[in-house]
C-alpha positions in Angstrom: 92.6 146.2 4.1 90.9 149.7 1.9 93.2 150.9 -0.5 91.3 152.5 -2.6 93.2 151.4 -5.5 92.3 148.3 -6.4 91.1 148.5 -9.8 91.5 145.6 -12.1 93.5 147.0 -15.1 90.5 147.7 -18.5 91.9 146.0 -21.5 90.3 148.2 -24.3 88.5 145.8 -27.4 87.1 148.8 -29.2 86.4 152.3 -29.8 83.2 152.5 -27.8 80.0 154.5 -28.9 79.4 156.1 -25.8 83.5 157.5 -25.7 83.7 160.2 -28.7 84.7 163.1 -28.0 81.2 165.9 -27.6 80.7 167.5 -30.7 80.3 170.6 -29.0 83.7 170.6 -27.4 85.7 173.2 -28.2 88.8 173.4 -26.5 90.9 170.3 -24.5 93.1 170.5 -22.1 96.2 168.2 -20.8 96.0 167.5 -17.1 98.3 165.0 -15.2 97.4 162.8 -12.4 100.8 162.0 -10.2 101.8 161.4 -6.8 103.7 158.1 -5.3 103.3 154.8 -5.1 100.3 153.4 -4.0 98.6 156.5 -3.9 95.4 156.0 -6.0 96.3 157.6 -9.1 94.7 154.9 -10.9 91.1 155.0 -8.7 91.4 158.6 -8.7 90.9 158.3 -13.1 89.3 155.3 -13.5 86.7 157.1 -11.1 86.5 160.4 -12.4 86.3 158.8 -16.4 83.6 159.1 -18.7 85.1 156.9 -21.1 86.3 153.5 -20.4 89.6 154.8 -18.5 92.8 153.2 -20.1 95.3 151.5 -17.8 98.9 149.7 -18.2 98.6 147.8 -14.9 100.1 144.4 -14.6 101.0 142.2 -11.3 103.5 142.9 -9.1 106.4 139.8 -8.9 109.1 139.1 -6.8 111.5 141.2 -9.4 110.4 144.3 -7.9 111.5 143.1 -3.9 113.7 145.4 -3.2 113.4 148.0 -5.6 109.6 148.9 -5.3 108.9 150.1 -1.3 106.0 148.9 -0.3 105.0 150.2 3.4 102.5 150.6 4.4 100.6 149.0 1.2 100.6 145.5 1.7 97.4 144.4 0.1 99.0 145.9 -3.0 99.5 143.5 -6.1 99.4 145.5 -9.1 101.2 148.6 -9.9 101.2 151.0 -13.7 103.8 150.5 -15.5 103.6 152.9 -18.2 100.2 155.3 -17.8 96.2 155.8 -17.3 94.4 157.2 -19.6 91.0 158.5 -19.0 88.6 161.8 -20.4 86.3 164.2 -18.4 84.2 167.0 -19.9 83.9 169.9 -17.3 81.4 170.9 -19.5 79.9 171.5 -23.1 83.4 173.5 -24.9 86.0 172.0 -22.6 87.7 168.1 -21.7 90.1 167.6 -19.4 92.4 164.5 -20.3 94.0 162.7 -18.2 97.1 160.9 -18.1 97.9 159.1 -14.1 102.1 158.2 -14.1 103.3 155.2 -12.4 104.4 156.3 -9.0 107.8 154.4 -8.9 111.1 155.8 -9.2 112.1 153.4 -11.8 108.9 154.1 -14.0 110.0 158.2 -13.9 111.4 158.1 -17.1 108.2 157.7 -18.4 107.6 160.6 -17.1 109.5 163.8 -19.5 106.5 162.2 -22.5 103.6 162.3 -20.3 104.2 165.9 -19.0 104.6 167.8 -22.7 102.1 169.8 -23.2 100.1 169.7 -19.5 98.7 172.5 -18.3 98.4 171.7 -14.8 99.0 168.5 -12.1 97.6 167.4 -9.1 99.6 165.6 -7.0 97.7 163.0 -5.1 99.2 162.0 -1.3 98.9 159.8 1.7 99.2 161.3 4.6 100.1 158.0 6.1 103.5 158.3 3.6 104.0 162.0 2.8 107.5 161.0 1.9 106.8 159.8 -1.3 105.5 162.8 -2.5 108.6 165.0 -2.0 110.5 164.0 -4.8 107.0 163.7 -7.3 106.8 168.0 -5.8 110.3 168.3 -6.5 109.8 167.0 -10.1 107.5 169.4 -10.5 108.4 172.6 -9.5 111.3 171.9 -11.5 109.8 171.8 -14.9 107.7 175.1 -13.5 104.4 172.7 -13.8 101.0 174.1 -11.5 99.8 171.6 -9.7 97.8 170.7 -6.7 97.4 168.9 -3.9 95.0 166.9 -3.2 95.3 164.3 0.4 93.7 160.6 -0.7 91.6 160.1 3.0 92.7 156.2 3.4 90.7 155.4 6.5 93.4 154.6 9.1 95.5 158.0 7.2 96.3 159.9 10.1 93.9 163.6 9.7 96.1 166.2 9.7 95.7 170.2 9.6 95.4 171.5 5.5 98.9 174.5 7.3 100.3 171.2 9.0 100.4 169.4 5.3 101.2 172.3 3.9 104.6 172.8 5.6 105.8 169.7 6.0 105.2 169.4 2.4 107.0 172.6 2.2 104.3 174.4 -0.4 103.8 178.1 -0.2 100.2 179.0 0.7 99.1 180.1 -2.7 99.3 176.0 -3.6 95.5 174.3 -2.8 95.5 171.5 -0.7 92.1 169.8 -1.0 90.9 166.4 0.5 89.6 163.7 -1.6 87.9 160.1 -1.7 89.6 159.0 -4.9 86.8 155.9 -5.5 83.6 158.0 -5.8 83.3 160.6 -8.5 82.3 163.7 -7.2 85.4 163.9 -5.4 87.9 162.9 -8.0 85.6 165.9 -9.8 86.0 168.3 -6.5 89.3 167.8 -7.4 90.0 168.3 -10.9 88.0 171.7 -10.6 90.1 173.6 -8.0 93.2 172.9 -10.6 90.9 174.0 -13.3 89.9 177.2 -11.1 93.7 177.9 -9.7 95.3 177.4 -13.8 92.1 180.8 -14.5 93.3 182.7 -11.3 97.4 182.0 -12.1 96.6 183.1 -16.6 94.0 185.7 -14.6 97.3 187.3 -12.8 99.9 187.2 -15.9 97.9 188.8 -18.0 97.2 191.6 -14.9 101.0 192.4 -14.6 
């Protein structure tokens, strides 16, 4: 079964020339990728990053039995225990630094540091398990972090209309909801571009008020 979050952790061994920041880069923005356990955050960061991504995935063990809810993701055998990190250049001048958060509630104490300085967030959801996204969205709203919602299109996931999803997640009309395939770089990049356009719109509204 395809879970869209099956990449093995990548261990860095040293800097590579292709990982160097472009000389034309003039601005950098921090973006966090959040969501419940097993929705594909590591996959998205890995697929879209132009550098070798840093991951902190570890093999799941018996210690997590009864603590981590693996219902609906029975084939998942690794989990992020700290963060994922990647980078993508939106254009010659703007660079996004991507920080993927751990999904299990027992690792949420790490969120405070990961969210510090973040301009916005992508909430990745799985329509088979929408309930795992409720607390995640609530925490973003508490912190007043602007976000967009990206529905990761798993093969066996039910296809819900956008407005139905908006109601289920209790989101205002202003929050964008898009679909994506976290395995595909172009699809993941489109999600990030949606976030950038949304943030630009919010900034324009603030300037006009």
